[in-house]
TORKOL-4160 file (C-alpha; in steps of 0.2 Angstrom, whole numbers, padded with zeros to 4 digits, m for minus):
476
<pt num="1" X="m0219" Y="m0019" Z="m0019"/>
<pt num="2" X="m0223" Y="m0004" Z="m0009"/>
<pt num="3" X="m0213" Y="0011" Z="m0002"/>
<pt num="4" X="m0208" Y="0020" Z="0013"/>
<pt num="5" X="m0203" Y="0036" Z="0015"/>
<pt num="6" X="m0188" Y="0041" Z="0025"/>
<pt num="7" X="m0179" Y="0060" Z="0032"/>
<pt num="8" X="m0161" Y="0050" Z="0029"/>
<pt num="9" X="m0158" Y="0032" Z="0021"/>
<pt num="10" X="m0140" Y="0025" Z="0024"/>
<pt num="11" X="m0134" Y="0013" Z="0011"/>
<pt num="12" X="m0121" Y="0003" Z="0020"/>
<pt num="13" X="m0119" Y="m0003" Z="0038"/>
<pt num="14" X="m0103" Y="m0001" Z="0041"/>
<pt num="15" X="m0095" Y="0012" Z="0054"/>
<pt num="16" X="m0098" Y="0027" Z="0044"/>
<pt num="17" X="m0118" Y="0020" Z="0039"/>
<pt num="18" X="m0120" Y="0017" Z="0058"/>
<pt num="19" X="m0112" Y="0030" Z="0064"/>
<pt num="20" X="m0122" Y="0044" Z="0051"/>
<pt num="21" X="m0141" Y="0034" Z="0057"/>
<pt num="22" X="m0136" Y="0036" Z="0074"/>
<pt num="23" X="m0133" Y="0055" Z="0073"/>
<pt num="24" X="m0147" Y="0057" Z="0061"/>
<pt num="25" X="m0159" Y="0048" Z="0075"/>
<pt num="26" X="m0151" Y="0058" Z="0088"/>
<pt num="27" X="m0154" Y="0075" Z="0079"/>
<pt num="28" X="m0175" Y="0067" Z="0078"/>
<pt num="29" X="m0173" Y="0063" Z="0061"/>
<pt num="30" X="m0184" Y="0046" Z="0052"/>
<pt num="31" X="m0170" Y="0033" Z="0046"/>
<pt num="32" X="m0166" Y="0017" Z="0037"/>
<pt num="33" X="m0151" Y="0006" Z="0035"/>
<pt num="34" X="m0150" Y="m0004" Z="0022"/>
<pt num="35" X="m0133" Y="m0018" Z="0023"/>
<pt num="36" X="m0131" Y="m0032" Z="0013"/>
<pt num="37" X="m0122" Y="m0043" Z="0026"/>
<pt num="38" X="m0118" Y="m0040" Z="0045"/>
<pt num="39" X="m0119" Y="m0021" Z="0052"/>
<pt num="40" X="m0103" Y="m0015" Z="0057"/>
<pt num="41" X="m0095" Y="m0020" Z="0040"/>
<pt num="42" X="m0076" Y="m0022" Z="0036"/>
<pt num="43" X="m0070" Y="m0013" Z="0050"/>
<pt num="44" X="m0079" Y="m0025" Z="0062"/>
<pt num="45" X="m0080" Y="m0040" Z="0052"/>
<pt num="46" X="m0066" Y="m0042" Z="0041"/>
<pt num="47" X="m0054" Y="m0029" Z="0044"/>
<pt num="48" X="m0049" Y="m0019" Z="0061"/>
<pt num="49" X="m0058" Y="m0030" Z="0075"/>
<pt num="50" X="m0054" Y="m0045" Z="0068"/>
<pt num="51" X="m0034" Y="m0041" Z="0064"/>
<pt num="52" X="m0031" Y="m0035" Z="0082"/>
<pt num="53" X="m0037" Y="m0047" Z="0090"/>
<pt num="54" X="m0027" Y="m0059" Z="0079"/>
<pt num="55" X="m0012" Y="m0047" Z="0085"/>
<pt num="56" X="m0015" Y="m0045" Z="0102"/>
<pt num="57" X="m0014" Y="m0065" Z="0103"/>
<pt num="58" X="0003" Y="m0063" Z="0094"/>
<pt num="59" X="0006" Y="m0049" Z="0107"/>
<pt num="60" X="0006" Y="m0062" Z="0120"/>
<pt num="61" X="0014" Y="m0074" Z="0113"/>
<pt num="62" X="0030" Y="m0066" Z="0111"/>
<pt num="63" X="0030" Y="m0058" Z="0127"/>
<pt num="64" X="0028" Y="m0077" Z="0135"/>
<pt num="65" X="0041" Y="m0082" Z="0122"/>
<pt num="66" X="0054" Y="m0068" Z="0133"/>
<pt num="67" X="0045" Y="m0071" Z="0147"/>
<pt num="68" X="0061" Y="m0078" Z="0159"/>
<pt num="69" X="0068" Y="m0059" Z="0155"/>
<pt num="70" X="0053" Y="m0055" Z="0167"/>
<pt num="71" X="0058" Y="m0067" Z="0180"/>
<pt num="72" X="0043" Y="m0080" Z="0174"/>
<pt num="73" X="0045" Y="m0097" Z="0168"/>
<pt num="74" X="0032" Y="m0103" Z="0157"/>
<pt num="75" X="0040" Y="m0121" Z="0152"/>
<pt num="76" X="0028" Y="m0131" Z="0142"/>
<pt num="77" X="0017" Y="m0113" Z="0134"/>
<pt num="78" X="0011" Y="m0116" Z="0117"/>
<pt num="79" X="0001" Y="m0111" Z="0104"/>
<pt num="80" X="m0017" Y="m0116" Z="0099"/>
<pt num="81" X="m0021" Y="m0107" Z="0084"/>
<pt num="82" X="m0040" Y="m0114" Z="0085"/>
<pt num="83" X="m0043" Y="m0105" Z="0101"/>
<pt num="84" X="m0033" Y="m0089" Z="0095"/>
<pt num="85" X="m0047" Y="m0090" Z="0080"/>
<pt num="86" X="m0062" Y="m0093" Z="0092"/>
<pt num="87" X="m0057" Y="m0079" Z="0104"/>
<pt num="88" X="m0057" Y="m0065" Z="0087"/>
<pt num="89" X="m0073" Y="m0072" Z="0082"/>
<pt num="90" X="m0082" Y="m0071" Z="0102"/>
<pt num="91" X="m0075" Y="m0052" Z="0101"/>
<pt num="92" X="m0083" Y="m0049" Z="0084"/>
<pt num="93" X="m0100" Y="m0054" Z="0089"/>
<pt num="94" X="m0101" Y="m0047" Z="0104"/>
<pt num="95" X="m0096" Y="m0029" Z="0096"/>
<pt num="96" X="m0109" Y="m0034" Z="0082"/>
<pt num="97" X="m0123" Y="m0037" Z="0096"/>
<pt num="98" X="m0119" Y="m0020" Z="0102"/>
<pt num="99" X="m0120" Y="m0012" Z="0085"/>
<pt num="100" X="m0138" Y="m0021" Z="0083"/>
<pt num="101" X="m0142" Y="m0013" Z="0099"/>
<pt num="102" X="m0140" Y="0005" Z="0097"/>
<pt num="103" X="m0151" Y="0001" Z="0081"/>
<pt num="104" X="m0165" Y="m0003" Z="0091"/>
<pt num="105" X="m0162" Y="0010" Z="0104"/>
<pt num="106" X="m0162" Y="0024" Z="0092"/>
<pt num="107" X="m0180" Y="0015" Z="0083"/>
<pt num="108" X="m0166" Y="0014" Z="0067"/>
<pt num="109" X="m0175" Y="0003" Z="0054"/>
<pt num="110" X="m0161" Y="m0010" Z="0047"/>
<pt num="111" X="m0166" Y="m0018" Z="0028"/>
<pt num="112" X="m0154" Y="m0032" Z="0026"/>
<pt num="113" X="m0152" Y="m0035" Z="0009"/>
<pt num="114" X="m0145" Y="m0030" Z="m0007"/>
<pt num="115" X="m0149" Y="m0011" Z="m0007"/>
<pt num="116" X="m0151" Y="m0003" Z="m0027"/>
<pt num="117" X="m0153" Y="0016" Z="m0031"/>
<pt num="118" X="m0166" Y="0019" Z="m0043"/>
<pt num="119" X="m0166" Y="0038" Z="m0053"/>
<pt num="120" X="m0182" Y="0048" Z="m0055"/>
<pt num="121" X="m0197" Y="0036" Z="m0053"/>
<pt num="122" X="m0216" Y="0035" Z="m0047"/>
<pt num="123" X="m0207" Y="0034" Z="m0030"/>
<pt num="124" X="m0199" Y="0052" Z="m0033"/>
<pt num="125" X="m0194" Y="0064" Z="m0045"/>
<pt num="126" X="m0177" Y="0065" Z="m0041"/>
<pt num="127" X="m0163" Y="0050" Z="m0040"/>
<pt num="128" X="m0158" Y="0041" Z="m0025"/>
<pt num="129" X="m0174" Y="0030" Z="m0020"/>
<pt num="130" X="m0166" Y="0013" Z="m0013"/>
<pt num="131" X="m0174" Y="m0003" Z="m0018"/>
<pt num="132" X="m0171" Y="m0017" Z="m0007"/>
<pt num="133" X="m0177" Y="m0037" Z="m0009"/>
<pt num="134" X="m0181" Y="m0039" Z="0009"/>
<pt num="135" X="m0189" Y="m0057" Z="0004"/>
<pt num="136" X="m0191" Y="m0067" Z="m0008"/>
<pt num="137" X="m0201" Y="m0058" Z="m0022"/>
<pt num="138" X="m0203" Y="m0044" Z="m0010"/>
<pt num="139" X="m0196" Y="m0027" Z="m0015"/>
<pt num="140" X="m0197" Y="m0012" Z="m0001"/>
<pt num="141" X="m0193" Y="0006" Z="m0009"/>
<pt num="142" X="m0185" Y="0017" Z="0003"/>
<pt num="143" X="m0187" Y="0034" Z="m0003"/>
<pt num="144" X="m0177" Y="0047" Z="0006"/>
<pt num="145" X="m0175" Y="0068" Z="0008"/>
<pt num="146" X="m0157" Y="0063" Z="0007"/>
<pt num="147" X="m0147" Y="0048" Z="0004"/>
<pt num="148" X="m0128" Y="0045" Z="0012"/>
<pt num="149" X="m0118" Y="0032" Z="0003"/>
<pt num="150" X="m0107" Y="0023" Z="0013"/>
<pt num="151" X="m0105" Y="0006" Z="0002"/>
<pt num="152" X="m0086" Y="0005" Z="0010"/>
<pt num="153" X="m0072" Y="m0004" Z="m0001"/>
<pt num="154" X="m0064" Y="m0020" Z="m0004"/>
<pt num="155" X="m0046" Y="m0026" Z="m0006"/>
<pt num="156" X="m0038" Y="m0023" Z="m0021"/>
<pt num="157" X="m0032" Y="m0037" Z="m0032"/>
<pt num="158" X="m0016" Y="m0037" Z="m0045"/>
<pt num="159" X="m0016" Y="m0045" Z="m0061"/>
<pt num="160" X="m0011" Y="m0061" Z="m0062"/>
<pt num="161" X="m0011" Y="m0063" Z="m0041"/>
<pt num="162" X="m0029" Y="m0064" Z="m0042"/>
<pt num="163" X="m0034" Y="m0072" Z="m0024"/>
<pt num="164" X="m0040" Y="m0092" Z="m0024"/>
<pt num="165" X="m0043" Y="m0093" Z="m0006"/>
<pt num="166" X="m0032" Y="m0106" Z="m0004"/>
<pt num="167" X="m0013" Y="m0102" Z="m0009"/>
<pt num="168" X="m0016" Y="m0084" Z="m0013"/>
<pt num="169" X="m0025" Y="m0074" Z="m0001"/>
<pt num="170" X="m0032" Y="m0054" Z="0004"/>
<pt num="171" X="m0033" Y="m0049" Z="0021"/>
<pt num="172" X="m0051" Y="m0056" Z="0021"/>
<pt num="173" X="m0046" Y="m0073" Z="0018"/>
<pt num="174" X="m0031" Y="m0073" Z="0028"/>
<pt num="175" X="m0042" Y="m0069" Z="0043"/>
<pt num="176" X="m0052" Y="m0086" Z="0042"/>
<pt num="177" X="m0034" Y="m0098" Z="0042"/>
<pt num="178" X="m0038" Y="m0113" Z="0050"/>
<pt num="179" X="m0021" Y="m0116" Z="0053"/>
<pt num="180" X="m0004" Y="m0108" Z="0052"/>
<pt num="181" X="0007" Y="m0110" Z="0036"/>
<pt num="182" X="0026" Y="m0112" Z="0040"/>
<pt num="183" X="0030" Y="m0098" Z="0027"/>
<pt num="184" X="0019" Y="m0082" Z="0021"/>
<pt num="185" X="0026" Y="m0073" Z="0006"/>
<pt num="186" X="0016" Y="m0052" Z="0008"/>
<pt num="187" X="0015" Y="m0042" Z="m0007"/>
<pt num="188" X="0015" Y="m0024" Z="m0001"/>
<pt num="189" X="0021" Y="m0017" Z="0013"/>
<pt num="190" X="0008" Y="m0003" Z="0018"/>
<pt num="191" X="m0001" Y="m0003" Z="0034"/>
<pt num="192" X="m0011" Y="m0021" Z="0030"/>
<pt num="193" X="0004" Y="m0027" Z="0025"/>
<pt num="194" X="0016" Y="m0024" Z="0039"/>
<pt num="195" X="0002" Y="m0028" Z="0052"/>
<pt num="196" X="0002" Y="m0047" Z="0044"/>
<pt num="197" X="0020" Y="m0047" Z="0044"/>
<pt num="198" X="0022" Y="m0042" Z="0062"/>
<pt num="199" X="0008" Y="m0055" Z="0067"/>
<pt num="200" X="0013" Y="m0069" Z="0057"/>
<pt num="201" X="0031" Y="m0067" Z="0065"/>
<pt num="202" X="0025" Y="m0068" Z="0081"/>
<pt num="203" X="0015" Y="m0084" Z="0077"/>
<pt num="204" X="0031" Y="m0092" Z="0073"/>
<pt num="205" X="0028" Y="m0090" Z="0053"/>
<pt num="206" X="0044" Y="m0087" Z="0041"/>
<pt num="207" X="0040" Y="m0070" Z="0031"/>
<pt num="208" X="0045" Y="m0062" Z="0018"/>
<pt num="209" X="0038" Y="m0044" Z="0015"/>
<pt num="210" X="0039" Y="m0037" Z="m0002"/>
<pt num="211" X="0037" Y="m0015" Z="m0006"/>
<pt num="212" X="0037" Y="m0008" Z="m0023"/>
<pt num="213" X="0040" Y="0009" Z="m0014"/>
<pt num="214" X="0059" Y="0011" Z="m0007"/>
<pt num="215" X="0053" Y="0011" Z="0010"/>
<pt num="216" X="0041" Y="0002" Z="0022"/>
<pt num="217" X="0025" Y="0010" Z="0025"/>
<pt num="218" X="0031" Y="0025" Z="0012"/>
<pt num="219" X="0015" Y="0035" Z="0019"/>
<pt num="220" X="0023" Y="0038" Z="0035"/>
<pt num="221" X="0036" Y="0050" Z="0040"/>
<pt num="222" X="0053" Y="0041" Z="0033"/>
<pt num="223" X="0062" Y="0040" Z="0050"/>
<pt num="224" X="0050" Y="0030" Z="0055"/>
<pt num="225" X="0049" Y="0018" Z="0040"/>
<pt num="226" X="0067" Y="0015" Z="0042"/>
<pt num="227" X="0064" Y="0009" Z="0059"/>
<pt num="228" X="0052" Y="m0002" Z="0056"/>
<pt num="229" X="0062" Y="m0010" Z="0045"/>
<pt num="230" X="0076" Y="m0011" Z="0056"/>
<pt num="231" X="0065" Y="m0019" Z="0069"/>
<pt num="232" X="0058" Y="m0030" Z="0056"/>
<pt num="233" X="0075" Y="m0037" Z="0050"/>
<pt num="234" X="0081" Y="m0040" Z="0069"/>
<pt num="235" X="0066" Y="m0051" Z="0071"/>
<pt num="236" X="0071" Y="m0061" Z="0055"/>
<pt num="237" X="0058" Y="m0054" Z="0044"/>
<pt num="238" X="0065" Y="m0055" Z="0026"/>
<pt num="239" X="0060" Y="m0035" Z="0019"/>
<pt num="240" X="0062" Y="m0030" Z="0001"/>
<pt num="241" X="0059" Y="m0013" Z="m0003"/>
<pt num="242" X="0061" Y="m0006" Z="m0020"/>
<pt num="243" X="0055" Y="m0022" Z="m0028"/>
<pt num="244" X="0042" Y="m0027" Z="m0041"/>
<pt num="245" X="0034" Y="m0042" Z="m0043"/>
<pt num="246" X="0033" Y="m0051" Z="m0059"/>
<pt num="247" X="0016" Y="m0059" Z="m0056"/>
<pt num="248" X="0018" Y="m0068" Z="m0073"/>
<pt num="249" X="0030" Y="m0078" Z="m0063"/>
<pt num="250" X="0019" Y="m0084" Z="m0051"/>
<pt num="251" X="0018" Y="m0105" Z="m0050"/>
<pt num="252" X="0006" Y="m0113" Z="m0039"/>
<pt num="253" X="0006" Y="m0132" Z="m0034"/>
<pt num="254" X="0006" Y="m0144" Z="m0018"/>
<pt num="255" X="0021" Y="m0136" Z="m0011"/>
<pt num="256" X="0013" Y="m0117" Z="m0010"/>
<pt num="257" X="0020" Y="m0104" Z="m0021"/>
<pt num="258" X="0035" Y="m0097" Z="m0033"/>
<pt num="259" X="0037" Y="m0081" Z="m0039"/>
<pt num="260" X="0049" Y="m0069" Z="m0044"/>
<pt num="261" X="0052" Y="m0050" Z="m0041"/>
<pt num="262" X="0065" Y="m0038" Z="m0049"/>
<pt num="263" X="0075" Y="m0033" Z="m0033"/>
<pt num="264" X="0093" Y="m0024" Z="m0033"/>
<pt num="265" X="0094" Y="m0025" Z="m0054"/>
<pt num="266" X="0091" Y="m0045" Z="m0054"/>
<pt num="267" X="0077" Y="m0056" Z="m0052"/>
<pt num="268" X="0073" Y="m0063" Z="m0036"/>
<pt num="269" X="0066" Y="m0080" Z="m0033"/>
<pt num="270" X="0053" Y="m0081" Z="m0017"/>
<pt num="271" X="0045" Y="m0095" Z="m0011"/>
<pt num="272" X="0031" Y="m0099" Z="0004"/>
<pt num="273" X="0016" Y="m0108" Z="0008"/>
<pt num="274" X="0006" Y="m0093" Z="0006"/>
<pt num="275" X="0003" Y="m0077" Z="m0003"/>
<pt num="276" X="m0006" Y="m0062" Z="0004"/>
<pt num="277" X="m0009" Y="m0049" Z="m0007"/>
<pt num="278" X="m0010" Y="m0032" Z="0002"/>
<pt num="279" X="m0008" Y="m0017" Z="m0010"/>
<pt num="280" X="m0023" Y="m0008" Z="m0003"/>
<pt num="281" X="m0041" Y="m0005" Z="m0007"/>
<pt num="282" X="m0054" Y="0000" Z="m0020"/>
<pt num="283" X="m0070" Y="0009" Z="m0016"/>
<pt num="284" X="m0087" Y="m0001" Z="m0018"/>
<pt num="285" X="m0096" Y="0009" Z="m0032"/>
<pt num="286" X="m0102" Y="m0004" Z="m0044"/>
<pt num="287" X="m0117" Y="m0015" Z="m0044"/>
<pt num="288" X="m0130" Y="m0005" Z="m0034"/>
<pt num="289" X="m0135" Y="0007" Z="m0048"/>
<pt num="290" X="m0124" Y="0023" Z="m0043"/>
<pt num="291" X="m0118" Y="0026" Z="m0060"/>
<pt num="292" X="m0132" Y="0020" Z="m0070"/>
<pt num="293" X="m0147" Y="0029" Z="m0061"/>
<pt num="294" X="m0138" Y="0046" Z="m0054"/>
<pt num="295" X="m0128" Y="0058" Z="m0058"/>
<pt num="296" X="m0117" Y="0057" Z="m0046"/>
<pt num="297" X="m0099" Y="0059" Z="m0050"/>
<pt num="298" X="m0084" Y="0045" Z="m0050"/>
<pt num="299" X="m0067" Y="0048" Z="m0052"/>
<pt num="300" X="m0054" Y="0033" Z="m0052"/>
<pt num="301" X="m0068" Y="0022" Z="m0044"/>
<pt num="302" X="m0071" Y="0035" Z="m0029"/>
<pt num="303" X="m0084" Y="0046" Z="m0026"/>
<pt num="304" X="m0083" Y="0065" Z="m0029"/>
<pt num="305" X="m0089" Y="0074" Z="m0015"/>
<pt num="306" X="m0088" Y="0092" Z="m0008"/>
<pt num="307" X="m0080" Y="0099" Z="0010"/>
<pt num="308" X="m0098" Y="0094" Z="0017"/>
<pt num="309" X="m0097" Y="0075" Z="0008"/>
<pt num="310" X="m0111" Y="0080" Z="m0004"/>
<pt num="311" X="m0111" Y="0073" Z="m0022"/>
<pt num="312" X="m0113" Y="0079" Z="m0036"/>
<pt num="313" X="m0131" Y="0077" Z="m0032"/>
<pt num="314" X="m0136" Y="0088" Z="m0018"/>
<pt num="315" X="m0145" Y="0078" Z="m0009"/>
<pt num="316" X="m0136" Y="0063" Z="m0009"/>
<pt num="317" X="m0120" Y="0062" Z="0004"/>
<pt num="318" X="m0105" Y="0049" Z="0002"/>
<pt num="319" X="m0092" Y="0045" Z="0018"/>
<pt num="320" X="m0081" Y="0032" Z="0021"/>
<pt num="321" X="m0069" Y="0022" Z="0014"/>
<pt num="322" X="m0079" Y="0022" Z="m0006"/>
<pt num="323" X="m0074" Y="0042" Z="m0005"/>
<pt num="324" X="m0055" Y="0039" Z="m0004"/>
<pt num="325" X="m0043" Y="0047" Z="0006"/>
<pt num="326" X="m0037" Y="0038" Z="0021"/>
<pt num="327" X="m0049" Y="0025" Z="0023"/>
<pt num="328" X="m0050" Y="0025" Z="0042"/>
<pt num="329" X="m0063" Y="0020" Z="0053"/>
<pt num="330" X="m0062" Y="0034" Z="0062"/>
<pt num="331" X="m0060" Y="0044" Z="0048"/>
<pt num="332" X="m0078" Y="0035" Z="0043"/>
<pt num="333" X="m0084" Y="0040" Z="0059"/>
<pt num="334" X="m0081" Y="0060" Z="0059"/>
<pt num="335" X="m0085" Y="0061" Z="0041"/>
<pt num="336" X="m0102" Y="0053" Z="0046"/>
<pt num="337" X="m0105" Y="0065" Z="0059"/>
<pt num="338" X="m0102" Y="0080" Z="0048"/>
<pt num="339" X="m0111" Y="0075" Z="0033"/>
<pt num="340" X="m0128" Y="0072" Z="0046"/>
<pt num="341" X="m0124" Y="0089" Z="0054"/>
<pt num="342" X="m0124" Y="0097" Z="0037"/>
<pt num="343" X="m0141" Y="0091" Z="0032"/>
<pt num="344" X="m0148" Y="0095" Z="0048"/>
<pt num="345" X="m0142" Y="0113" Z="0047"/>
<pt num="346" X="m0129" Y="0111" Z="0061"/>
<pt num="347" X="m0114" Y="0122" Z="0054"/>
<pt num="348" X="m0097" Y="0123" Z="0062"/>
<pt num="349" X="m0097" Y="0109" Z="0075"/>
<pt num="350" X="m0085" Y="0097" Z="0068"/>
<pt num="351" X="m0070" Y="0102" Z="0059"/>
<pt num="352" X="m0063" Y="0091" Z="0047"/>
<pt num="353" X="m0044" Y="0090" Z="0039"/>
<pt num="354" X="m0038" Y="0075" Z="0033"/>
<pt num="355" X="m0020" Y="0076" Z="0041"/>
<pt num="356" X="m0027" Y="0080" Z="0057"/>
<pt num="357" X="m0034" Y="0063" Z="0057"/>
<pt num="358" X="m0024" Y="0051" Z="0066"/>
<pt num="359" X="m0016" Y="0038" Z="0058"/>
<pt num="360" X="m0010" Y="0019" Z="0069"/>
<pt num="361" X="m0003" Y="0006" Z="0062"/>
<pt num="362" X="m0004" Y="m0010" Z="0075"/>
<pt num="363" X="0014" Y="m0019" Z="0072"/>
<pt num="364" X="0028" Y="m0023" Z="0083"/>
<pt num="365" X="0030" Y="m0010" Z="0088"/>
<pt num="366" X="0017" Y="0001" Z="0085"/>
<pt num="367" X="0016" Y="0016" Z="0073"/>
<pt num="368" X="0006" Y="0032" Z="0077"/>
<pt num="369" X="0006" Y="0049" Z="0068"/>
<pt num="370" X="m0005" Y="0063" Z="0065"/>
<pt num="371" X="0000" Y="0081" Z="0054"/>
<pt num="372" X="0012" Y="0084" Z="0042"/>
<pt num="373" X="0027" Y="0072" Z="0038"/>
<pt num="374" X="0045" Y="0083" Z="0040"/>
<pt num="375" X="0047" Y="0079" Z="0020"/>
<pt num="376" X="0026" Y="0085" Z="0018"/>
<pt num="377" X="0031" Y="0100" Z="0028"/>
<pt num="378" X="0047" Y="0104" Z="0020"/>
<pt num="379" X="0034" Y="0104" Z="0003"/>
<pt num="380" X="0021" Y="0113" Z="0007"/>
<pt num="381" X="0035" Y="0128" Z="0009"/>
<pt num="382" X="0038" Y="0127" Z="0030"/>
<pt num="383" X="0056" Y="0129" Z="0036"/>
<pt num="384" X="0054" Y="0116" Z="0049"/>
<pt num="385" X="0064" Y="0110" Z="0066"/>
<pt num="386" X="0064" Y="0091" Z="0072"/>
<pt num="387" X="0062" Y="0085" Z="0090"/>
<pt num="388" X="0067" Y="0068" Z="0092"/>
<pt num="389" X="0066" Y="0056" Z="0108"/>
<pt num="390" X="0069" Y="0040" Z="0112"/>
<pt num="391" X="0059" Y="0028" Z="0123"/>
<pt num="392" X="0076" Y="0021" Z="0129"/>
<pt num="393" X="0077" Y="0036" Z="0140"/>
<pt num="394" X="0060" Y="0034" Z="0147"/>
<pt num="395" X="0059" Y="0024" Z="0164"/>
<pt num="396" X="0042" Y="0015" Z="0161"/>
<pt num="397" X="0046" Y="0009" Z="0143"/>
<pt num="398" X="0062" Y="0000" Z="0152"/>
<pt num="399" X="0053" Y="m0007" Z="0165"/>
<pt num="400" X="0041" Y="m0016" Z="0152"/>
<pt num="401" X="0055" Y="m0022" Z="0144"/>
<pt num="402" X="0051" Y="m0013" Z="0128"/>
<pt num="403" X="0060" Y="0002" Z="0123"/>
<pt num="404" X="0064" Y="0004" Z="0105"/>
<pt num="405" X="0058" Y="0016" Z="0095"/>
<pt num="406" X="0055" Y="0037" Z="0097"/>
<pt num="407" X="0044" Y="0050" Z="0097"/>
<pt num="408" X="0049" Y="0064" Z="0084"/>
<pt num="409" X="0040" Y="0081" Z="0082"/>
<pt num="410" X="0040" Y="0092" Z="0066"/>
<pt num="411" X="0037" Y="0111" Z="0069"/>
<pt num="412" X="0037" Y="0125" Z="0061"/>
<pt num="413" X="0055" Y="0134" Z="0065"/>
<pt num="414" X="0047" Y="0152" Z="0063"/>
<pt num="415" X="0034" Y="0151" Z="0077"/>
<pt num="416" X="0034" Y="0133" Z="0084"/>
<pt num="417" X="0018" Y="0127" Z="0081"/>
<pt num="418" X="0016" Y="0109" Z="0080"/>
<pt num="419" X="0016" Y="0102" Z="0062"/>
<pt num="420" X="0015" Y="0083" Z="0065"/>
<pt num="421" X="0021" Y="0070" Z="0076"/>
<pt num="422" X="0027" Y="0054" Z="0072"/>
<pt num="423" X="0030" Y="0038" Z="0085"/>
<pt num="424" X="0035" Y="0022" Z="0087"/>
<pt num="425" X="0037" Y="0010" Z="0101"/>
<pt num="426" X="0025" Y="0003" Z="0115"/>
<pt num="427" X="0009" Y="0009" Z="0115"/>
<pt num="428" X="0010" Y="0024" Z="0104"/>
<pt num="429" X="m0008" Y="0022" Z="0097"/>
<pt num="430" X="m0014" Y="0026" Z="0113"/>
<pt num="431" X="m0003" Y="0044" Z="0116"/>
<pt num="432" X="m0006" Y="0049" Z="0097"/>
<pt num="433" X="m0024" Y="0057" Z="0102"/>
<pt num="434" X="m0013" Y="0071" Z="0114"/>
<pt num="435" X="m0004" Y="0076" Z="0097"/>
<pt num="436" X="m0019" Y="0077" Z="0088"/>
<pt num="437" X="m0027" Y="0089" Z="0101"/>
<pt num="438" X="m0013" Y="0100" Z="0100"/>
<pt num="439" X="m0015" Y="0101" Z="0082"/>
<pt num="440" X="m0031" Y="0106" Z="0084"/>
<pt num="441" X="m0029" Y="0117" Z="0096"/>
<pt num="442" X="m0013" Y="0125" Z="0084"/>
<pt num="443" X="m0004" Y="0121" Z="0101"/>
<pt num="444" X="0017" Y="0127" Z="0101"/>
<pt num="445" X="0029" Y="0115" Z="0104"/>
<pt num="446" X="0033" Y="0123" Z="0119"/>
<pt num="447" X="0014" Y="0124" Z="0127"/>
<pt num="448" X="0013" Y="0104" Z="0125"/>
<pt num="449" X="0031" Y="0103" Z="0133"/>
<pt num="450" X="0026" Y="0114" Z="0147"/>
<pt num="451" X="0012" Y="0102" Z="0150"/>
<pt num="452" X="0014" Y="0090" Z="0165"/>
<pt num="453" X="0017" Y="0072" Z="0159"/>
<pt num="454" X="0016" Y="0060" Z="0176"/>
<pt num="455" X="0030" Y="0049" Z="0181"/>
<pt num="456" X="0034" Y="0035" Z="0176"/>
<pt num="457" X="0023" Y="0034" Z="0159"/>
<pt num="458" X="0026" Y="0032" Z="0143"/>
<pt num="459" X="0018" Y="0048" Z="0138"/>
<pt num="460" X="0035" Y="0057" Z="0145"/>
<pt num="461" X="0041" Y="0053" Z="0130"/>
<pt num="462" X="0030" Y="0064" Z="0121"/>
<pt num="463" X="0033" Y="0080" Z="0131"/>
<pt num="464" X="0052" Y="0076" Z="0131"/>
<pt num="465" X="0051" Y="0075" Z="0111"/>
<pt num="466" X="0042" Y="0094" Z="0112"/>
<pt num="467" X="0056" Y="0102" Z="0125"/>
<pt num="468" X="0069" Y="0094" Z="0113"/>
<pt num="469" X="0066" Y="0105" Z="0097"/>
<pt num="470" X="0070" Y="0120" Z="0109"/>
<pt num="471" X="0085" Y="0111" Z="0118"/>
<pt num="472" X="0077" Y="0112" Z="0135"/>
<pt num="473" X="0072" Y="0091" Z="0138"/>
<pt num="474" X="0075" Y="0086" Z="0154"/>
<pt num="475" X="0079" Y="0069" Z="0151"/>
<pt num="476" X="0096" Y="0073" Z="0138"/>
């Protein structure tokens, strides 16, 4: 057993963790990262990247199916799901190699193994030393001046619907499907649920999605939710909202799964080859000594932090999914930088307000938003005005053959400041950054509307939606 001292030790090598390590190294700190699996974490290996790779293949297939609309005959085109999975795996491996390169570039020590936090000991009078079994019967104790916990999250399950890896799946097991089922029942209509519904539908799978709330993606603006449901139903996806799954009715057999849900005042029988449970994620706060050996406060399964991402033990910080909030990779990245800058005494470089973090959903069509929804703005006491502009009036969208959806702007009726932007339509996840910048700079809608948006582009819809607020749109 030996010990090594570092300025900063990061427990968890996911997006937030490795970004924190890089930022610390850039500030001249000695840094170590402890990761039990592979660098890149959930986002790279079991979430964002592999799911988007599959979604891209599904999108291409959907385009091929309607290629004759563009004058392109593709008779005989077929899906090879094995090659879809191979492409996904190659993308993940390429990006994994990139993260490993960055660790070497910045001379960050990476320890592969299960890290466990120690309380005050012979190694340090403070809690936070990380004990790692680097080899059989070989323990390395990493003693940090500051510890950053970035242990991430895992899929939440429902009692009675625990995953078995065969018939009942979480998104992580679904990513490894070797062949497509004929039908899939998805419990949960949040971000992950609707992305899988869109993907599976494009792959030709019969999809039913069940959501307890009265609309899909209930965290998004109601107008966007309604439009997504309309377009899903138009594509043949069965959508049940305001439905409660009766998990005790689950039956599993050779033919798949059978399940009942309360919907519309009566029980509805649901049957499918596979059941995907997508009801959110929960923080990884167990099994590494956090609650046993530190005084770090945990509430409702999440680590409590202050505005600088410090826990109740000031030398220990926490970032990413394990603290809750938006549980997005780019949010974790921003939190990582803010936490390290605070440790290093660099103040005021990063403004972090959760509602200013863009949110993206990679369905077909895509969803993207930033700021308050119309309902949230009203709840906060704002007198609001809204502007909405359809992609059907945008030349580039018509040329693309993908003109469903709209851009909606929520603004302060008193001074015109942008309070929120909500989009559903083609490539809106690539457009939302302009809205995020507008909010960061406290821009008024008329200022954004005066910005010259090139023609023909999809971004014209953003500028026109701003002009609609004052009845000055060029297009309607």
